[in-house]
Structure formats: structure tokens, C-alpha cells
N, C-alpha and C positions, 0 to 999 in steps of 0.2 A: 939824573939820570939813574942809576941805581937805586936810589933812596924814592925817586918815583915807581921805579918798580916795583922795589920793594911793598909798599905803600898799593900800588894795584894787587898785587899779590895778597896781600892783609884782606887788601875789602872782595876780593873774590872769594877766598876761602871762605868770611864772614857769612858772605851771601851765599855760598853755597850749603855751610851747617844752617842758615836761616828754613833757606827750602827743605831742608834732608827733613828737619823738623815738624813743617807744616806738610807735608807730604806724606812722612812715616804713615806705612798698615795700619792700619786699629784693632786693637785685639776686642773690640765691639762688633758682637753679630749684626747689629744693626747699626749702624752710623750715626743714625735719625736720632736715634734714642740717645740723649747724653744724661738724662736723668732717671729718677725711681721714686715713686710718691706709691708707699702701702699708707692706706686706710683702715683700721679696724675698724668695727661698730661692734662693742658688746653686746654678748648675748644676741645677735641676730639671725635666728635661724632661717632659713632658706626659704619655707613654703612662706611664713611673715613678711619677708622681702618682695616677694610679688604682686603680695596680696594686700599690702597696706599701701598706704597714697604715698606713693615714690616715683616719682617721675626722673629724677635725676639718676636712681637705681635702674632705671628702666630704661632710659635712655643709652647709659654705659653700657647694659646689655645687646640694646641694636648695634652700637655702634665698636663693639668687641668680642671678647671670647668669653667663655664664663662654662662653671659648672654651679648646680643646685644640691651636688653631692660630693661635695671635697667633705673631708674628716680632718680634726682636729685631733688633738691628743686624746690617747686613752683615759687620763683625768680628767678632762673638759671642765677645767676653770680655769679661772681667769690668767694668774701672774705666770704659771708654770706655762700653758698654752702658749701665751703671748712670746715668752720669752722661745721657745721653739719654733715659733712663726720667724723670728729674728737671728736665731742662732745656726737655723736648720739641722739641730741636733733634738731628739726626746728629751725629757724631763730626768731620764736615768745618768745620761751623758752632763745635758749643762747643771744639773744638781739644784736647780730653783724649783722645789716640793714645797715651799710655804705659797701662803695666799694673803697675805697683810705685809703692813710695812716690815723692812728687813728687820728680820729678829737678828738680836745682840748679840748672839752664840754662834752667828752663821758667817761663812764667807760671805762679804759684800755682791760680790756679783756672777754671772753665770760662768761654770769651768769651761766656756766655748764660746771665742769672739762675737760680739754682736757685728749685725751685717755695719753696725754705725764706725768700729773698730776698724771691719774691714777695709772699709769706704777710707778711712780716714789717711792709714798706712799707705793705701793712694794719690794723696791727693786730694782726694774731693771733700767737697764742704757736707758738712748732716746736721740735722734737725729734728726735735720729737715738739710734740704739742700732745699731753696724755691729760687723760682727766681723774686719775685715780693717782694718791700717794706714792702708791707701791711702786709704780715705775718706775721709783729711784734706781731699782735694783740695775733698769737697763742703763742709767746715766751713767757709767763708767767717766771717772777725772780724764779727760783728754781726749773723750771719742767722740761729741758733742759738742759743734759750734754755737749752737743755738740750743736751750731746754726751754718746755714750759710742763712742770710738773707742780701739782699743787699742796698746798700745806694743810688743807685740812683733806681730810679722807677721799673724799669725791666732790667734782664739779662740776657743772652745767657743759651740755655738748657746746651751749653758746659761747662760753669764755674757752673752753677749745678751739672752737673756729676763729674767734677774735684771734687768738695768741696765733695761730699757722697761719692766718692769713696775713698780717705783721711782718710775723718771720722771711713769707715768699714776696712781699710786698719790698720789704728795706734790703733782703739776703739774697733769695734766689738759689737756695740751698739743694743739691746736688743729688740727696740722699734725703728724703723727709719720710717722718713717721707719725700719721695724726692717729688718734685713740676717743673715739666718742665713748662715753659711760652712759647716756641715760636711757639707752633698750634697757642695758640689764637692771639698772636699778629699779625699774618701772617693772620687771616680769618676778624680781623677787619682793616687792612690795604689792603689785596687787594681782601678778601671774603671767604667764608668757599665754599670746594671743590675746589677752583681757584687752577692753576698750582705750585702757589708757597706756597699755605698752603698743597698740597700734599705733596711738598719738605722736609717742617717744619716737618711734619709726621714722613715722613722718617729719619730726623735729629735725632725728638725725640726718637725715635723706638732704632735708633743707640746707644743715650748717652742710656736708658733702656739698652741695651746690655752690656755697660760698667760695669753700677753699678752690675747689675748681676755676671758676669765677674770678678766684685772684690770682691764681698761675695764668688764666687766657690773658687776665690785664698784664703780668709781667713777661707776655712773649714767652710762656719757656713752659704751658703745658703740648704744643706743639712739638715737643722732643721732647717728652717722658712718656715712660713707661708707668701707668696706673694700676694697681690693684688694690682694689676691696674685698672686705674679706670679714671673718668675724675668728673669735677665738672659740666658742660654742653657742651653742644652744640655748633650750630648755623646754620643762614641763613642769604643768604646779605653779610653784612657784622656785622653784631650783633648777641644779643640775648638777651633775655629776656623771664618772663613769658608768660605763654598763649601761648605758640607754642611748639610742638612734637618735631620739630628740635631741640630746646633747650634745653627741657626737658630730651631728651633720652642720655645715658650715657651707656660707656661700663662697664664691673666688670668680672675681669678674677682670680681666684682664683688658685695659686698653691704652693703644699708643700707635705710634709709627709702626708703620710693617706688620700692625693685628688683624686677624683675621674678622671683619667685620659679621656682627649676628650670627656669630659659630658655638651653638654647642658642644662643647668637650665631649657628651659622653657620646657623641656619633663617632670615637675613638672608643671600642669596647674594651681594651685591655687598660687605658690609661686610667688611674685612680690617682685623684688628687689629696695630697694630705698639706697640712700647714706647713710643714718645715720646707715642702715646695714651695714656699713666697719665699721665702731667704736666695734658695737656689737660683730661682728665675732671676730675681734680682742681680744676684752676682753675676750669674752669666748675661744679661743684659749690658751692663757695666764694663765687660771685660775684666773682672773680679773673681782672681783663682778660689777656685773653687775646693776646699780640703776634701782629701778624700774619706777618711773615717764619717761627715755629715751623713742623716737620714734622706736629706730632701735631695730633688732633681731639677731638673730645669725642667719646665711646661715648654717644651719646644712647638708643640702641636696649636701656640696660639699663632704661631708664624707659617705661611705658607711655604718660608724655604729656612728649615730649620739650618743653624751653620752646626762650627767644631765645638764641642765640650773643652772645655780648660779644666784642668784637674790639677793642683796643689797635694804634693803627699809627700810633702816636709813633714808634718806632724808628726 
């Protein structure tokens, strides 16, 4: 009898713990959002995003919240701007001020943790598919479960999409970053707003559609916050600081609870910076946000903003 009583108590205890684990409150402000995907179309100037043949981008704007007046870093170049996008801090803080493959005489990785690093510490799976070899600077060992960075300097949007689709199909990563290089390549070779670049924007839009399609097929898209943005714009055949045509970038958010067809410039006091992408991703996943970062969660995408989580331990 005593043995039966003890066994029953143990069963009840295990059951109670299991129930507590399955019903404990979430720190995620939108419980339906369980994943984040950030897609950067390198060199995509906002006005060209809407002028080009971009049915995928136009559909995302209709179903989500967006700004065509978001800003990249002051330097407005690829690698430092992407690191800011994925760390939430300026180049002065993350220390990645080069824009080529990692220099041998420099620290290997950003001085601030990337979104991948923070997500991994919280038990989330992470993935990156990038189109330029210099993105090795974001592939700190132990922070990415699945990663594709080309061995050659740059690859095609189609190759990036193929790798991203396979990662989604096989692994369904909870945090994913995808980088399409083709628009920037066309800008440098033929010029921003050239017919060749407009065609490249269409290719990037098609590749974006393939990645979204893979997420739909994997039944993960409906629980994903998708942010589509860029690292910089450009003019002529270049881009750089002190030029509004380089500094403006698109910023589009789509996902559960996100306002549909909502132009974020309706909030007159809201300015969106590339560092806000990192902060917004952390916010929706319930990841702690370092008080020293420069970015802020863009809560205006939601009709019911939630509580901000701040980590002041650094």
C-alpha cells in the first residue's frame, strides 16, 4: 500500500511539473511568433524596390507594416551595415569597419554579440545563407547551426535561395538570416536604377518568393516574423556616407499580429534605423535586449505593443 501511495505521488508530481512546463507564461510579446527571418537585399534603394517588377515585395507591403524611409549606418557600406543590422549597435561599437574578407590583423568577429549568438544561448536554432564571402565575419563558431557563405567573393541570388530553401526544408531554423547580393553587384557594374539593376531587383524578388514559399511548405511561415530590408542604397555606380540615396533603405515586417498595409511613417515621431532590426527580432522572440545597444524594437508594427525586456548586465 505504501509503495502504491509513493508511486502515485511521484506520478502526480511528474504530471504537475509537466503541466507547469507546458503552461508556463511566455516572455514573447506575440505568442504566435515563434521564429524570425531577416532577409537583406544588398543595395536595394527603397524607390527602386517599388518601381521594379517586385510582386513579392509589393505583396509583403500589402500584408505587413513598412517604411521606405528607414536608414542604414552612416558609413552606408555592406559589411559594417550588416553587422549593425544583426548586433543592434553602430560600427563604432561592433568594431567591424572593414568591407572585405576578414583582415588577418583584426579581431575575427564583432565586439558585440550577434542575433545568432544571443538566440543560441537561449536554446534557439540559427541559420544563415549569405551571398558574399565577407559574411564569414558573422559566422562566429558555435553561433550558427547551419551556414552557407560562398568560398568565392560573391555568388548569385539563386545560389543563396537554393541553400536557404534547403535549410528551411530540412531544419526549420528558428532564427534565420538570408542575404541576396545581386542588386548591389548590378549597381556597381551598371549603375543604380540602370535597366540591368532593375532586372536584378526582379531576380532578388523572385528569390525572396522562393524562400517564403519554402517556409510556407514547411508550415513555419505563419509563425514567423519576416523582416525584409537592405544594407544601403546607392547612386551612379557607388554608395557611401553623407548621401541620402545611399543611406535610405526599405524596411518591411510581416507576421502574426503585424498590422496589414500599414505605412509606419503614419507615426510622425518614429524613425527606423538598421539597428532596430536586431532589437525587433530580440523583442518578438523574448530574448534579452542589452541596454547598451543603439536599436529599439519597432512596436508600432503591432496594434498592441508589449513590454520591453532589457538586459543591463553588460
